[in-house]
C-alpha positions in Angstrom: -13.1 -9.4 7.4 -13.3 -12.4 5.0 -15.7 -12.2 2.1 -18.7 -14.6 2.6 -21.9 -14.0 0.6 -20.1 -11.7 -1.8 -17.8 -14.6 -2.9 -20.3 -16.1 -5.3 -20.6 -12.9 -7.3 -17.1 -11.5 -6.7 -15.8 -12.4 -10.2 -18.9 -11.0 -11.8 -18.3 -7.6 -10.4 -14.6 -7.7 -10.9 -14.8 -8.6 -14.6 -13.7 -5.0 -15.5 -10.3 -5.5 -13.8 -7.6 -6.2 -16.4 -6.1 -9.1 -14.5 -3.9 -10.1 -17.5 -2.2 -6.7 -17.6 -1.9 -6.7 -13.8 -0.2 -10.1 -14.0 2.2 -8.8 -16.7 3.2 -5.9 -14.5 3.6 -8.1 -11.4 5.7 -10.7 -13.2 7.8 -7.9 -14.7 8.5 -6.7 -11.1 9.3 -10.3 -10.0 11.8 -10.6 -12.8 13.3 -7.2 -12.1 14.0 -8.3 -8.6 15.4 -11.7 -9.4 12.4 -14.1 -9.3 11.7 -15.6 -12.7 10.5 -19.0 -11.4 10.0 -21.2 -8.3 7.6 -21.1 -5.4 5.5 -18.0 -4.9 2.9 -17.4 -2.2 0.0 -15.1 -2.8 -1.6 -13.5 0.3 -5.3 -12.6 0.0 -5.7 -14.7 -3.2 -9.5 -14.6 -3.2 -11.1 -16.6 -6.0 -7.7 -17.4 -7.4 -7.8 -15.4 -10.6 -4.3 -13.9 -10.2 -3.0 -17.2 -8.7 -4.0 -19.0 -11.9 -2.4 -16.4 -14.1 0.9 -16.6 -12.2 0.7 -20.4 -12.3 0.3 -20.2 -16.1 3.4 -18.0 -16.2 5.4 -20.8 -14.7 5.4 -20.0 -11.0 4.7 -22.8 -8.5 1.8 -21.1 -6.6 0.5 -21.2 -3.1 -2.7 -19.2 -2.5 -3.6 -18.0 1.0 -6.9 -16.5 2.0 -9.0 -16.4 5.1 -12.4 -16.9 3.3 -13.4 -20.5 2.8 -16.1 -19.3 0.3 -13.5 -17.5 -1.8 -11.2 -20.4 -1.8 -14.0 -22.7 -2.8 -14.3 -20.6 -6.0 -10.5 -20.7 -6.4 -10.5 -24.5 -6.2 -13.2 -24.8 -8.8 -11.0 -22.8 -11.1 -8.1 -25.1 -10.3 -10.2 -28.1 -11.2 -11.1 -26.6 -14.5 -7.5 -25.5 -15.4 -5.7 -28.6 -14.1 -3.2 -26.3 -12.4 -1.1 -27.6 -9.5 -1.9 -24.8 -6.9 -1.9 -25.4 -3.2 -4.6 -23.4 -1.4 -4.4 -22.6 2.3 -7.2 -21.2 4.4 -5.3 -18.9 6.7 -5.4 -15.3 8.0 -2.3 -13.7 6.6 -1.5 -12.5 10.2 -1.1 -16.2 11.1 0.7 -17.3 8.0 2.2 -20.7 8.3 3.9 -22.3 5.2 5.6 -25.6 4.9 8.9 -24.1 3.9 10.4 -21.0 2.3 9.4 -19.5 -1.0 11.2 -17.3 -3.5 8.6 -14.5 -3.3 5.4 -13.4 -1.5 2.9 -11.3 -3.4 -0.4 -9.6 -2.6 -2.6 -7.6 -4.9 -6.1 -6.0 -5.1 -5.5 -4.0 -1.9 -5.5 -7.1 0.3 -2.9 -5.5 2.6 -5.2 -2.5 3.2 -7.4 -4.9 5.2 -4.7 -4.8 7.9 -6.2 -1.9 9.9 -3.7 -2.1 12.8 -0.1 -0.9 12.2 1.2 -3.7 14.3 -0.5 -6.2 12.0 1.2 -4.6 9.0 4.6 -5.2 10.8 3.6 -8.7 11.7 2.7 -9.7 8.1 5.9 -8.2 6.8 7.8 -10.1 9.5 6.1 -13.4 8.6 6.8 -12.8 4.9 10.5 -12.2 5.8 10.5 -15.4 7.8 9.1 -17.6 4.9 11.2 -16.0 2.1 14.3 -17.6 0.7 17.5 -15.6 1.4 17.2 -12.4 -0.7 13.6 -13.2 -1.7 11.1 -10.4 -2.2 7.7 -9.4 -0.9 5.7 -7.4 -3.5 2.3 -6.0 -2.7 0.0 -3.2 -3.7 -1.9 -0.6 -1.5 -4.7 1.8 -2.2 -3.4 5.3 -1.2 -4.6 7.9 1.2 -5.5 10.0 -1.8 -7.7 7.3 -3.2 -9.7 6.9 0.0 -9.9 10.6 0.7 -10.7 11.9 -2.7 -12.3 9.0 -4.7 -13.9 6.5 -2.4 -14.5 8.0 1.0 -18.1 9.2 1.8 -19.3 8.1 -1.6 -21.8 5.5 -2.7 -21.5 3.3 -5.8 -24.0 1.0 -7.3 -24.0 -1.5 -10.2 -26.8 -3.4 -11.7 -26.2 -6.6 -13.8 -28.7 -9.0 -15.3 -28.8 -11.3 -12.3 -26.9 -9.5 -9.6 -26.7 -5.9 -8.2 -24.8 -4.2 -5.4 -24.7 -1.0 -3.5 -21.4 0.0 -2.0 -21.4 2.7 0.6 -18.1 4.2 1.9 -17.2 6.2 5.0 -13.7 7.4 5.4 -12.4 8.6 8.8 -9.7 11.1 8.3 -8.1 10.7 11.7 -7.8 6.9 11.8 -7.5 6.7 7.9 -9.9 3.8 8.0 -12.5 3.3 5.3 -15.6 1.5 6.3 -17.7 0.2 3.4 -21.0 -1.6 3.5 -22.0 -3.9 0.8 -25.6 -4.7 0.0 -25.7 -7.5 -2.6 -28.8 -8.7 -4.5 -28.7 -12.0 -6.2 -31.4 -13.5 -8.5 -32.8 -16.5 -6.7 -34.1 -18.0 -9.9 -37.6 -17.8 -8.4 -40.4 -15.4 -9.2 -43.6 -14.1 -7.7 -45.7 -14.0 -10.8 -43.7 -11.9 -13.3 -41.6 -10.3 -10.6 -38.2 -12.0 -9.9 -37.2 -12.7 -6.3 -33.8 -11.7 -5.1 -31.7 -12.8 -2.1 -30.2 -9.8 -0.2 -26.8 -10.2 1.5 -25.0 -7.5 3.6 -21.4 -7.3 4.6 -19.2 -4.6 6.2 -15.5 -4.3 5.5 -12.7 -2.1 6.8 -9.5 -1.0 5.1 -6.8 1.4 6.2 -4.8 3.8 4.2 -1.1 3.8 5.1 1.4 6.6 4.3 4.6 5.7 2.6 6.5 6.7 5.7 4.5 4.2 7.7 5.2 1.5 5.2 9.0 2.2 5.3 9.0 2.2 9.1 7.0 -1.0 9.3 9.4 -2.7 6.9 12.3 -1.6 9.0 10.7 -2.9 12.2 9.9 -6.2 10.4 13.6 -6.6 9.4 13.0 -6.2 5.7 14.7 -3.8 3.3 12.6 -1.4 1.2 13.7 -1.8 -2.4 11.2 0.4 -4.2 7.8 2.0 -4.2 6.2 2.6 -7.6 3.0 4.3 -8.8 1.0 1.3 -9.9 1.8 -0.1 -13.3 4.9 2.1 -13.8 8.5 2.2 -12.7 8.0 5.8 -11.4 7.8 7.2 -7.9 4.3 7.8 -6.6 2.7 11.2 -7.3 0.4 13.1 -4.9 -2.6 11.8 -6.9 -1.5 8.2 -7.3 -4.4 5.9 -6.5 -2.4 2.7 -6.0 1.2 1.9 -5.3 3.4 -1.2 -5.4 5.8 -1.9 -2.6 8.9 -4.1 -3.1 10.6 -5.4 0.1 13.7 -7.6 0.2 14.3 -10.4 2.7 17.0 -9.8 5.3 18.5 -12.0 8.0 19.2 -15.3 6.3 22.5 -16.3 4.9 22.6 -17.2 1.2 23.7 -20.7 0.4 
């Protein structure tokens, strides 16, 4: 599901994410696997924070997201920065680029939104199709451990000066799908006497936890080669309690020029 009402406060509640460090790690991986410049497409780019950072690092960026509201925020950032980023409103399962790119990336667990295994294979296959010969697809995933032990069947809440949210999680062990309901309260700027009035928005999202065996099998079915899986922000193999992993896949099937 695409973010709608949450888009306007997304950056506020994500301000604790060290995007700069995440970008440093991601660009390090890109360089490790042979991509130091050129065209890069980001799937699930959201409000464009990572897209802007990658652009500032010298990559020619294409941002892809299915939420018009999130892309509106991204384009406002582009206007302020003066960056030359192309944004496309597309579902990653229907990815359609104008040509090939040197790399495809996806962060902030966007790939976990693919709740059907066949869709995971499909997105990998589309990435393979739009990559230059030998290009790479790098993405992160929240792990089964994270959903089962840290998120599932738990409620989180946060209260800011002008916004608040309640985030309720329900994890189904059999399907490995995490359902989370968001209740968002945004200061309307109006008041009833001394009492401020808030708009309430509600959204429901679903994410799936994939095992590493499933990821490897999906890559093979999509015609890609699995290069590495790392515990997030390391170059080490994932541990049993890793919360996030990074997967690096290599394009196969095209002849190098």
